[in-house]
Every structure is written in C-alpha cells, then in structure tokens.
KEDO-339063 format. One record per atom (N, C-alpha, C): residue in one letter; x, z, y negated. Coordinates in steps of 0.02 Angstrom, whole numbers, plus 50000, padded with zeros to 5 digits. Layout:
<recs>
aXZY;...
</recs>
This chain:
<recs>
x500764880147440;x501064872747477;x501814875647520;x501764875847567;x502264875447626;x503044872647604;x503434878647591;x504154874547574;x504504868347610;x504134869247662;x504484863047697;x504144858247712;x504074851047683;x503774847547689;x503934840047752;x503824841047806;x504014837347880;x503804830247862;x504294825947851;x503934818247871;x504104812947926;x503614811747958;x503754808548016;x503754799347985;x504534798047985;x504374791047979;x504444787648041;x503844782748045;x503874779148121;x504434776648138;x504684772548094;x505164767448126;x505814772448138;x506114777648103;x506554781248125;x506334784648200;x506014788848215;x505544791048253;x505724788348324;x505584779648316;x505674776348358;x506514774148370;x506854774948340;x507454773048344;x507874778048385;x507634784948361;x507834791248397;x507474793248477;x507074789148509;x506534789048560;x506044794948550;x505614793448493;x505084797648504;x504454794748482;x503894794248494;x503324790448462;x503274795148400;x502904792748353;x502634797648289;x502244803348326;x501574802748357;x501354808848364;x501864816548424;x502084811348430;x502734816448491;x503324820348449;x503234817448400;x503834818648340;x503614825548326;x502814823348278;x502504827848247;x502504832948290;x502314831448346;x502294838648395;x502844843448387;x503314841148408;x503924844648424;x503934847348333;x503894847248292;x503904847348216;x503494854448190;x502704853148227;x502344857348211;x502674864748275;x502854863648322;x503194868148386;x503624872248326;x503884867448310;x504604873448259;x504374875048204;x503754875448176;x503534880948129;x503274875548059;x503274868948067;x502894865248011;x502274866248006;x502374866247951;x501334867147929;x501224862647882;x501604858347853;x501594853447795;x501864846747834;x501444840147838;x501704835947874;x501434828447852;x501944823147829;x501744816947821;x501714813147870;x501344806047891;x501654802447933;x501644794847888;x502124793547905;x502484786047864;x502754782147925;x502314777047889;x502134769547957;x502154763647917;x502694760747862;x502754755747858;x502534749447861;x502874749647925;x502854742447960;x502274742048011;x502024748648028;x501384748048076;x500824745248065;x500544740948110;x499884738048109;x499474742948115;x498784741248054;x498584745648045;x498304751848116;x497934747348168;x497634749448208;x498084756648251;x498614752548256;x499284758748290;x499444764348239;x499384763048188;x499484768648119;x498814772648131;x498184768848129;x497624775148141;x497484778248213;x497924776248260;x497894779448333;x498404787148340;x499084782848290;x499444789148275;x499144793448222;x498674793448190;x498454796548122;x498134800748172;x497614799248197;x497074801548225;x497234806248284;x497924807248310;x498304808948363;x498704815648311;x498854815648277;x499144820848225;x498794823948197;x498224820248162;x497844824748164;x497284830248195;x497164828648252;x497054834648289;x497544837448308;x498224835348298;x498784842048333;x498674847248264;x498594845648189;x498654848948156;x498184851848134;x497594851248157;x496944855848167;x497004860548206;x497244858848262;x497554865648314;x497884869348277;x498544869148244;x498944873348210;x498934875248151;x498424874648090;x498144875348047;x498474874748001;x498954866348006;x499454862747947;x498964858147914;x499294857847856;x499064852347809;x499344845247830;x499024838147853;x499134834447874;x499184827747801;x499704822847801;x499554819547754;x499704813747754;x499434807847758;x499624800347774;x499704795247711;x500474793647719;x500804790247662;x500234782447656;x500494782147582;x500024776447565;x499204771847579;x498944774547659;x498384770947678;x497834777647670;x497464776647598;x496664781647629;x496434780147672;x496184773847673;x495814771747720;x495984774947771;x496544777547825;x496804777547873;x496684787047870;x496854789047803;x496714795747786;x496164797547814;x495744795047790;x495094797447790;x494804795847856;x495004791047883;x494524788847969;x495094793947990;x495524796847976;x495674800548050;x495764808948028;x495254809347954;x495114814447943;x495734820047915;x496334816447908;x496894820547876;x496574824247824;x497194830547799;x496854832247726;x497164828847664;x497514822847683;x497444821747611;x497964814347617;x498124812247560;x498694803147551;x499124805547514;x499784802447521;x500234799447460;x500254795747435;x500404794047392;x500454787647361;x501054785547308;x501154778047331;x501624778647264;x501414773347210;x502024772747150;x501914770047105;x501414763947124;x501784760647178;x501354752947178;x500754753647235;x500384760347240;x500004758547299;x499214759647253;x498744762347295;x498104761847248;x498324770447201;x497964766547156;x497914770947102;x497774777847107;x497974785247095;x497624788347129;x496884791347106;x496574787047035;x496064788347011;x495484784347064;x495854778647102;x495254775347138;x495304777347226;x495944782247227;x495694786747282;x495304791047254;x495324795347214;x494804801947199;x494184797847179;x494054793247176;x493334789247185;x492944789247260;x493484790147296;x493254787647380;x493444794347408;x493644798847378;x493874805347409;x494054810347379;x493224812347374;x493304818747316;x493784825047359;x493894831547310;x494234837047331;x493794839347387;x494174844647435;x494704845447424;x495344842647476;x494894832947484;x495654829347509;x496264829247455;x496824828547459;x497334830447414;x497664823947410;x497884822047349;x498094816047316;x498664817647298;x499364817147325;x500084815947305;x500314810047281;x500934811247222;x500864803047170;x501734804347175;x502194799247206;x502834800447193;x502964797447104;x503484799947091;x503734797147020;x504574800047029;x504734794347012;x505544794047004;x505854793446923;x505364793546869;x505724792846803;x505514800446754;x505514800946701;x505244806146644;x504534803046631;x504474793946629;x503834791246596;x503394793946651;x503714790646707;x503194791446762;x502944800946798;x503404803646769;x503204812146768;x502544812446703;x502654810446653;x502354811246599;x501634807446620;x501634801146640;x501014797346666;x500584802546705;x501094805746766;x500604807846815;x500124813046801;x500284815046728;x499694821646716;x499264818946683;x499124812346686;x498304810346668;x498044806646727;x498254808646779;x497904805046829;x497664811446890;x497184811346944;x496854815646983;x497384815347012;x497724821347031;x498384821947089;x498164828947087;x498554830347151;x498544837947167;x499234841247168;x499714836447189;x500324837947177;x500894831547161;x501434832147135;x501734825547121;x502374825647153;x502754821447172;x503314820447204;x504004818147176;x504544819647162;x505134817947121;x505804816747170;x506034810147152;x506644808447211;x506824801247187;x507344800247217;x507774802147244;x507984809847233;x508214813847258;x508574820247230;x509264819047239;x509354816847300;x510104814347317;x510224808447341;x510764806347344;x510814796847384;x510544799147475;x509934794147473;x509824792647533;x509624788647561;x509914785947626;x509754779047643;x509124778547692;x508554782847703;x508024781047734;x507504781347709;x507494782047655;x507074779347604;x507104774747539;x507074769447551;x507344762947495;x506764764247439;x507034768047376;x506394768447323;x506674762847271;x507004760847271;x507394757947208;x507544761947151;x507694767447152;x507784770947079;x508524774547105;x509004777547063;x509694780347089;x509284787147089;x509854792047138;x509844798247135;x509734801847053;x509204806047060;x508894810147008;x509254815146991;x509244818947049;x509764824247042;x509364831447014;x509524839547013;x508984844747016;x508974844546941;x509294842346877;x508924842746829;x508254839746810;x508324833146857;x507694829046855;x507004833346884;x507234837546942;x506764843046965;x506374847846929;x507074847946901;x506874856646841;x506264850946765;x506394845646764;x506144841646712;x505304841146753;x505214838146819;x504554837046839;x504314841946849;x504654848746875;x504054855446848;x503764856646793;x504134855646730;x504084856746667;x503384853746674;x503474845746669;x503114843546650;x502424841346697;x502434845546755;x502054845546808;x501344848046799;x501304852646748;x500754858246722;x500404860946766;x500794863846793;x500574867846860;x500574865646939;x500594860746932;x500484858047000;x501174857147031;x500964858247110;x501734859147128;x502064852547133;x502664853947140;x503274848147145;x503534848047207;x503684840547253;x503664840847317;x504524836647292;x505044837547317;x505734835747294;x505974831847373;x506104824747341;x506254821547414;x506984817547390;x507184816347449;x507794812747439;x508364814347445;x508704812647534;x509504815347530;x509524823747546;x508884826847548;x508864833647579;x509094837247625;x509654840847646;x509804843147704;x509714850647700;x509974854347769;x509904861647775;x510294863647724;x510874861747705;x511144863347668;x510994865247596;x510664859647573;x510624859447484;x509814859547470;x509494862447537;x508704861247512;x508734869147483;x509014873447482;x508724878147448;x508914879247377;x509464875947365;x509694873247307;x509184868947267;x508714867547291;x508094860647269;x507524863847253;x507344871447288;x506854875547288;x507214879547242;x507674881647227;x507794886247173;x507874883847109;x507724875147091;x507914872147031;x507074871947020;x506714872947047;x505834875847046;x505464870047082;x505524866247125;x505144864447174;x504794868647226;x504084866047246;x503674869247275;x503794868647340;x504144861247358;x504334860047440;x504804855547443;x505084855247487;x505704849647517;x505554844947558;x505264839647540;x505224832247590;x505804830047627;x505634833947703;x506384829147734;x506184825147781;x506554820747782;x506434814247845;x507124816247897;x507584812747886;x508084812047929;x508594817247953;x508684822447885;x508874828447936;x508584832747987;x508094831347997;x507644837348053;x507704834148113;x508144828348129;x508274825848178;x508984826548213;x509454829448145;x510034831348162;x510234836848211;x510524834648262;x510694840148331;x510204839148390;x509664834748399;x509504832048429;x509014837348468;x508674843548412;x508274846448432;x507684847648370;x507274844448367;x506784844548324;x506514850348301;x506194855348349;x506084860748333;x506624866448309;x507134866648336;x507424870948299;x507864868048245;x507824863148212;x508054860948132;x507494863148090;x506904860748141;x506194863548065;x506464870448084;x506394873948134;x506514881148123;x506804884548090;x507544880648093;x508154883648007;x507984882147964;x507454876547951;x507414875447873;x506864880947868;x506354883247904;x505624887347878;x506104892647895;x506914895047909;x506934902147902;x507414900547841;x507784896547817;x508024896347755;x507704894047696;x507084893247718;x506604891447633;x506134897247642;x506174903447692;x505714907647682;x505734911847604;
</recs>
C-alpha cells in the first residue's frame, strides 16, 4: 500500500477552484498512486461522472482509485475499491456484490470498532481522527498515535490507514507508529501547488 493516501474532497476542491478530476490529475502528477474521491453532497450522476474521469486517469498512471461510501459508483466506474464508514453499507454486503480483487476499506474510531473489524471482509482499516481536524467531521475526538498502534495490533496483518489532521510535518510520525499509509485531505492543498505538495509527501514518506 502506498504510504500516501491522497483524498480528493469534492467540496474542498470546489472551494479552492478545482474540479475533482482536475485536482486528482494534479495529485497523480505529483506522484500520488493511491487516491480516494469523497463527494458527500454531490448528486449521484455528478459523482459517477467524476469517478469515471478519475478512474481513467488512475488506470493510465497505474494508481489505485477508491470511491468513498458508494460501492455502486465504484463498480460502475471501474474503480479499484470502496471505503465505507460505520454507518454505510456493511463490508459483507459490499463483498457479496464485489468479489476480490475489489478492495474494501472500513473506518474505525474506537477499540471496539477495531475489534469488530477483524470479523468482516475488509482489505484495510482506517483509524482516526489521529489529530484534530476540521475537514472531516467524524463525531469522534482525536485518538492519537497510541490508537494507531492499537489499530495495527488489532488489524491482524491488514494494512492500517491513519487519517485526521495529518500534515507534512507530522506524517512521518504516523508511519513510524505503524500505519501503512496516511490519508491526507486539506494539507495537500497547502501552498497552492498540489503537485509539489504531493511530491513533498511522497519524498518525506519514502
């Protein structure tokens, strides 16, 4: 799993003057090879149009492309997989319609959710928010690096993705805590040059 998990949030992209496919291309150009499209407020048709475009670019550069929440859109777009939360379609239901190698990721926030994740058909689990964040409202307090270590212990060999408040300055510490990958949203837009920012993350996490 790539150490950098770049997330294109459609609302944040629009606020910064980008379309989701346009921003995804900037991330790919910077070296991102694991990317998720998150579009919480988009109509389904628009979400699918964006996913189709990003999936094509991901295939062209050999990247893994994940769709947030919507397994149906992920399948229609030919994405690599889907990432679901605690209140989304259960992983077992996703797996019933999407056999491997379609990837399934699951968000966790507590020790109980980490333990439950060991009993469902997922390929990786996410833990967070690691640090305080204003981008992604999970309803949970920051869990810190010790919870990242606990998630790694409870993941039974599956990769752990850490998310929430991760920046270029603290990303290395999260990998050192055992995470296979750090998911980053807003910090990839710092400085106004997404390619350069992604490239800096890729270098820092190498």
